[in-house]
Every structure is written in structure tokens, then in C-alpha cells.
C-alpha positions in Angstrom: -1.4 -9.7 -15.6 -1.4 -8.8 -11.9 -2.2 -4.9 -11.5 -0.3 -3.3 -8.3 -1.8 -0.8 -5.9 0.8 1.0 -3.7 -1.0 2.3 -0.3 0.9 5.3 2.1 -0.4 5.8 5.6 -0.5 8.6 7.6 1.5 9.2 10.7 -1.3 7.5 13.3 -1.8 4.6 10.9 -0.5 1.2 11.6 -1.8 -1.8 10.7 -0.4 -5.4 11.2 -1.5 -7.8 8.3 -0.3 -11.2 7.3 2.0 -10.7 10.3 3.6 -7.6 8.6 3.4 -4.2 9.9 2.6 -1.1 7.6 3.0 2.6 8.9 3.8 5.6 7.4 7.6 4.4 6.9 6.4 1.6 4.5 4.3 1.3 1.4 1.8 -1.5 1.0 1.6 -3.3 -2.2 -1.8 -5.0 -3.0 -1.6 -7.3 -6.7 -5.1 -7.4 -7.7 -6.8 -7.8 -11.5 -7.2 -3.9 -11.6 -6.8 -0.5 -10.0 -10.4 -0.5 -8.7 -10.2 -3.8 -7.4 -6.8 -2.9 -5.6 -8.2 0.5 -4.2 -11.1 -2.0 -3.0 -8.7 -4.2 -1.0 -7.1 -1.2 0.3 -10.1 -0.4 2.3 -10.6 -4.1 3.3 -7.5 -4.5 4.7 -7.1 -0.8 6.1 -10.2 0.5 6.7 -9.9 4.1 5.9 -7.0 4.4 8.0 -4.5 5.1 5.1 -3.1 8.5 3.4 -3.8 7.3 -0.5 -3.1 4.6 -3.0 -1.4 4.8 -6.3 -2.3 2.8 -9.3 1.0 1.4 -10.7 1.0 3.7 -13.6 1.2 6.9 -11.5 3.7 4.9 -9.0 7.5 6.4 -9.0 10.0 5.1 -7.2 11.8 8.0 -6.6 8.9 8.7 -3.6 10.6 5.7 -1.5 13.2 8.2 -0.2 10.0 9.4 2.1 9.5 5.7 2.5 13.0 4.2 4.8 11.0 0.7 5.2 10.4 0.6 1.4 7.8 -1.3 -0.2 6.3 -4.3 1.8 4.0 -7.0 -0.4 0.7 -7.6 1.7 0.7 -11.0 0.5 3.2 -13.2 0.4 
């Protein structure tokens, strides 16, 4: 089963990956084999320019009230 990692961004963090824009108003969703791989992929894609990552077991959908652009899958 694939693991989901949720990545949030600070005010000055804007990235364009796979034709999608990620910023402080969105949450990137990375699918991987596990939490460590998801966090590693976040660093690969965004460098150190993101706020934090949440493993899927710690993500709470109520946090979306702070991200008006919602969840955006990094792949596909």
C-alpha cells in the first residue's frame, strides 16, 4: 500500500513541479513506500524551502481550512 506524505509551505516558498504550483495556500501530496521516503522526496523536489511534512497518520483534514487551494498531488 502506498503511503501519503503531506507537505506545507511558508509564505516565501513557491515551487513549480510537474506543471503545478505549490505555495503557502496549498498542500503537496507525495505518494511513496513509507514516511521516510516521502520526506526524502519532499527534499528532492523542494530543497529545504518548505515548512513541514506530515505523515498520513498525523494529517488531519481540518487543517485544510488554512490552505484555500487544497491538496495537490505532486505526481499525476
